N, C-alpha and C positions, 0 to 999 in steps of 0.2 A: 378398723374400729375399736376401742378401749375396750378391756377387760375388767371389773371388780370382781374381786373374793365375796362370794356371797353363801348365807347359811340358809340351807332349802330344810326345811321342815316339814316332813311326809307323814302321813299315820293312815293306816290299815282302813280301807274302804270296806263297805259291805259286801260279803260274801256269802256262800253256804255254811261254814262254822262261824262265821261272824256276821251274822243278818243286819246289825247295826253299824257296823265296822268295831273300829277298836283303838280306842284311843293310847291305849299303852303298848302297843305293838307299831312301831314304825320305825325311821332313820332320820337323821339329822345330818344332812350332808354339806360340806363344806368346797367348793368349787367355783371356779372363773365363770363368770357369765356376762357375756356380750351385752349390750344394750336390747337388741332385741328378744332378749330371751336364751338365747343360744349358748352350748357350752365351748368356753373356747379352748378348743383341746390343746393347741400349741401352748397352752399355759399350764396344762395339768402335771406335765413331768416335771415342774418344777419345786415338785415334795410339799406343796402346801394344801393339797387336797387331802381331805380324810373324812370318814363317815364312821357314825357312830349308830349302829343299832338296838332298838329298844325292844325287847318282849317280856311281856309282862313280869318287870320286875328286873330281869338278867338284861347289863349293858355291854355290849361289846365295841371294842374300837377298832378299826383298822383304816387302810388307804386305800387311795382311789387311782386306779390307773386306766387308759383308753386302749382297747383292742386295736386288733388291724384293722377291722371292719367298722371301727368311731363308735363301739360303744363303751359305756363305763361299766370298768372289773371293780367290785369291792372284795379287797382281801383282807385277811382276817389272819393273826398269827399263830392261833396254838391249835386247829384241827378240826373242832366240833361244829355243829349248825349255827351256835351264837356266837362262840368266841374262839373262831378260827375254820381255816380251811374253804368256807364256802366264799365263793364267788357268785356275786348278784351282777345280773346283767340289767344295766338302763340304759333303755333306747335314745339315741340321741334325737331330742325334740326340743322345740322353743319351751322353756320351763314358765305356768303361769298357776299364780292362787286359783284352786278351785280345781286345778287342772287334773286329771286320774292319768299313770303312768304304773307300766309293769313292770315289776321287778323279780326276776326268778329267783326260788331258793335253791340250795345246793343238789335237791333233787329233781331241777330243771322245771318245776311246778310253778308257773306265774300266778304272781298275785298282783293286786290293783293298791294303788295308795293314792291318796290326795294328796296334793299340794297345797298343805295348812298356810305354810307363810312362805316367803323370799324376802331376805332383808340383808343388805350390804353390811359385811363385818368392817 
């Protein structure tokens, strides 16, 4: 099955600290998806995959790799929670607009993010 590089936009879903969610907290991830919405893990190591983390005005850029257990790892270069060092885990599931997925912060606390859009790049 052929995969294409896609831009997946995620926004923080409602949680205790943000009862209405937060449009200014989220991720833009660029990764290869197959037609069924599943990650094409074999295409991730090609260096085309990247992540942009948005957190209330702060923006961090990083890369994406796949862990041995099939989860995406978001890596940032500098060491702080928003511009480096934190590794977020995204479970490998088919991605669809409107779907909620869990991403852990660097303390290991999961947060729900809603898939706002998926578009081919």
